[in-house]
Each structure stands twice: as structure tokens, then as C-alpha cells.
C-alpha positions in Angstrom: -42.5 37.9 27.6 -45.6 35.6 28.8 -46.6 36.4 32.4 -45.0 33.5 35.0 -48.0 31.3 36.5 -46.7 31.3 39.9 -50.2 29.5 41.6 -48.3 26.3 43.0 -45.2 27.6 44.5 -43.4 24.6 45.1 -42.9 24.5 41.3 -41.0 27.7 41.6 -37.0 27.6 41.2 -35.2 27.9 44.7 -32.7 30.4 42.5 -34.9 31.9 39.7 -33.9 34.0 37.2 -35.1 37.5 36.6 -36.9 36.6 33.7 -38.7 33.9 35.9 -39.9 35.9 37.8 -41.5 38.6 35.0 -38.9 41.5 35.8 -35.9 42.9 33.8 -32.3 43.5 34.4 -32.0 47.4 33.4 -28.3 48.3 33.8 -28.6 51.0 37.2 -25.5 53.7 37.8 -24.9 54.4 41.7 -23.7 57.3 42.6 -22.8 58.7 46.9 -25.3 61.8 47.7 -23.5 64.8 48.3 -25.8 65.1 51.7 -24.1 63.4 54.2 -25.0 59.9 56.3 -23.5 57.6 53.7 -26.3 56.7 50.8 -26.0 56.0 48.0 -28.6 57.0 44.9 -29.4 54.1 42.6 -30.8 55.0 39.0 -31.4 53.7 36.2 -28.8 54.4 33.5 -31.6 54.5 29.9 -33.1 58.1 30.4 -36.3 56.2 29.4 -36.7 54.3 32.2 -36.2 57.5 34.9 -39.2 59.4 36.1 -40.7 59.6 39.5 -40.5 56.6 40.9 -37.3 55.0 39.1 -34.8 55.4 42.6 -33.4 54.0 45.6 -32.1 54.9 48.2 -29.9 53.2 50.5 -27.9 53.3 53.2 -24.1 52.2 51.8 -23.5 49.1 53.9 -26.3 47.6 53.1 -25.7 47.7 49.3 -24.1 44.8 47.5 -23.6 43.4 43.9 -26.5 40.6 43.4 -24.5 39.2 40.6 -21.3 38.4 42.8 -23.6 37.2 46.5 -25.7 34.9 44.4 
């Protein structure tokens, strides 16, 4: 995949596709944390992408499905 050129931000679409930004969409698993507080743990489904920094812990009330909230 070639790197996008964002030298001129006016040419960037207002609703770019992830690939336009150099991102690859990956299937994710969301699990509620066993600790109190309503946190979700987000992990990549494929083990090859799971490493020390490949996770997100977030308050459940701020997590939204971006496919349905465009």
C-alpha cells in the first residue's frame, strides 16, 4: 500500500476511508473488564496483532460503533 500524501490538506476528503489515511481495519473483540467501573477492553482478534501496546481500555459510555455513527 502506498503512503497517502497529505501535503495539501485541502485535497483530503472530509470523510476519508481508513485506507486513505494509511490505516487497515481489523476485527476487534470487546470484553467488559472484570474490575468495577464499566470499562471495556478492546483487543485485536488476530493473535499476530496482539502485542504489548495493541489494546485499548475505555469507559463503556464513550465507546461507539463507528460503522453506525458516521
